[in-house]
C-alpha positions as semicolon CSV with decimal commas, in nm:
position;residue;x (nm);y (nm);z (nm)
1;M;7,618;11,653;8,183
2;N;7,774;11,449;8,472
3;F;8,125;11,423;8,507
4;E;8,440;11,442;8,733
5;V;8,768;11,550;8,711
6;I;9,021;11,325;8,954
7;P;9,366;11,414;8,992
8;F;9,589;11,141;8,886
9;L;9,965;11,049;9,024
10;S;10,208;10,911;8,813
11;L;10,463;10,777;9,076
12;N;10,757;10,602;8,896
13;G;10,746;10,261;9,093
14;Q;10,641;10,368;9,425
15;A;10,246;10,354;9,345
16;A;10,192;10,037;9,552
17;N;10,373;10,228;9,863
18;A;10,193;10,533;9,816
19;I;9,861;10,333;9,777
20;A;9,943;10,174;10,155
21;F;10,040;10,495;10,287
22;Y;9,713;10,711;10,192
23;E;9,522;10,387;10,323
24;K;9,690;10,378;10,655
25;Y;9,742;10,757;10,743
26;L;9,434;10,946;10,505
27;H;9,201;10,639;10,548
28;A;9,195;10,582;10,139
29;K;8,939;10,323;10,035
30;V;9,116;10,144;9,726
31;L;8,824;10,116;9,469
32;L;9,027;9,946;9,215
33;K;9,405;9,874;9,195
34;V;9,560;9,665;8,903
35;T;9,910;9,547;8,906
36;Y;10,128;9,467;8,622
37;K;10,079;9,091;8,648
38;Q;9,677;9,131;8,654
39;M;9,697;9,330;8,334
40;K;9,942;9,065;8,147
41;E;9,658;8,821;8,199
42;M;9,423;9,036;8,109
43;D;9,597;9,191;7,803
44;P;9,901;8,940;7,667
45;A;10,085;9,211;7,463
46;F;10,153;9,413;7,825
47;E;10,518;9,403;7,859
48;Y;10,690;9,501;8,161
49;S;11,043;9,444;8,331
50;E;11,150;9,165;8,555
51;G;11,035;9,261;8,931
52;Q;10,767;9,465;8,837
53;D;10,485;9,207;8,916
54;E;10,312;9,432;9,165
55;Y;10,371;9,739;9,019
56;I;10,030;9,955;8,962
57;T;9,931;10,017;8,628
58;H;9,616;10,159;8,746
59;S;9,436;10,235;9,094
60;V;9,118;10,468;9,214
61;L;9,136;10,572;9,583
62;E;8,853;10,729;9,770
63;I;8,975;10,969;10,046
64;G;8,716;11,147;10,223
65;Q;8,437;11,222;9,919
66;N;8,710;11,247;9,659
67;K;8,898;11,039;9,445
68;I;9,249;11,011;9,323
69;M;9,419;10,768;9,049
70;I;9,759;10,621;9,094
71;A;9,976;10,450;8,876
72;E;10,357;10,390;8,819
73;E;10,399;10,525;8,450
74;A;10,430;10,911;8,361
75;T;10,107;11,039;8,155
76;D;10,362;11,212;7,922
77;P;10,581;10,931;7,806
78;S;10,751;11,237;7,584
79;R;10,917;11,353;7,851
80;P;11,137;11,197;8,134
81;W;10,948;11,143;8,469
82;Q;11,039;11,433;8,701
83;L;10,893;11,494;9,066
84;G;10,793;11,815;9,046
85;N;10,610;12,073;9,272
86;S;10,337;12,225;9,016
87;F;10,041;12,028;9,198
88;S;9,932;11,930;9,512
89;L;9,668;11,758;9,702
90;C;9,395;11,977;9,942
91;I;9,251;11,833;10,190
92;Q;8,983;12,043;10,316
93;S;8,682;12,039;10,591
94;K;8,501;12,290;10,808
95;D;8,566;12,038;11,101
96;H;8,886;12,158;11,288
97;T;8,927;11,796;11,473
98;T;8,896;11,612;11,132
99;I;9,187;11,821;10,994
100;Q;9,388;11,791;11,306
101;Q;9,360;11,415;11,333
102;L;9,439;11,347;10,975
103;Y;9,756;11,583;10,982
104;D;9,870;11,379;11,349
105;A;9,818;11,095;11,163
106;V;10,032;11,168;10,844
107;T;10,319;11,339;11,017
108;E;10,350;11,042;11,245
109;H;10,526;10,901;10,958
110;K;10,921;10,915;10,974
111;D;10,955;11,005;10,589
112;V;10,689;11,286;10,585
113;T;10,808;11,652;10,587
114;V;10,623;11,947;10,740
115;L;10,639;12,192;10,534
116;V;10,411;12,449;10,707
117;P;10,290;12,325;11,038
118;L;9,960;12,319;11,136
119;Q;9,831;12,648;11,232
120;A;9,574;12,942;11,211
121;N;9,636;13,205;10,933
122;S;9,468;13,467;10,762
123;F;9,210;13,226;10,589
124;S;9,204;12,937;10,757
125;S;9,141;12,828;11,151
126;G;9,384;12,553;11,052
127;Y;9,631;12,519;10,763
128;A;9,928;12,329;10,711
129;I;10,131;12,155;10,410
130;I;10,348;11,846;10,435
131;R;10,541;11,643;10,184
132;D;10,447;11,278;10,193
133;P;10,746;11,017;10,108
134;F;10,649;11,001;9,731
135;G;10,692;11,373;9,691
136;V;10,347;11,454;9,658
137;V;10,265;11,776;9,837
138;I;9,946;11,784;10,069
139;Q;9,770;12,099;10,199
140;F;9,537;12,077;10,472
141;V;9,296;12,315;10,538
142;V;9,006;12,392;10,773
143;T;8,767;12,575;10,533
144;R;8,518;12,837;10,621
145;H;8,344;12,776;10,244
146;D;8,051;12,558;10,157
147;F;8,163;12,398;9,803
């Protein structure tokens, strides 16, 4: 059986900005991006509010060797959208220089909040936590493990 589990971020109107941020600061490659306008062309029954032509209905990004998906809509429409701290992205590499460069690039952005600066701790020679401009918490880890 061959399958993958991909984190899916619902960003409530900030998806396009988040994609641009991840492209610039984490060197993400956009594998797929579908706007509301494009979705309406594919499915005339798709409805959205005026001014949302460039909102993202679905996207797939490759960051490093992994993928994430980003869209606007909450995946559980029975509950109001809420920014939470129950998930994070974790970027890890055995190469300290790689982690240092990614951390330095991301923290250049004025709206990134450093929660834990990059430093050695008991399990890593380099560990940091930031919150990006869209409320997504990202951990940076210099790992010792082969996963």
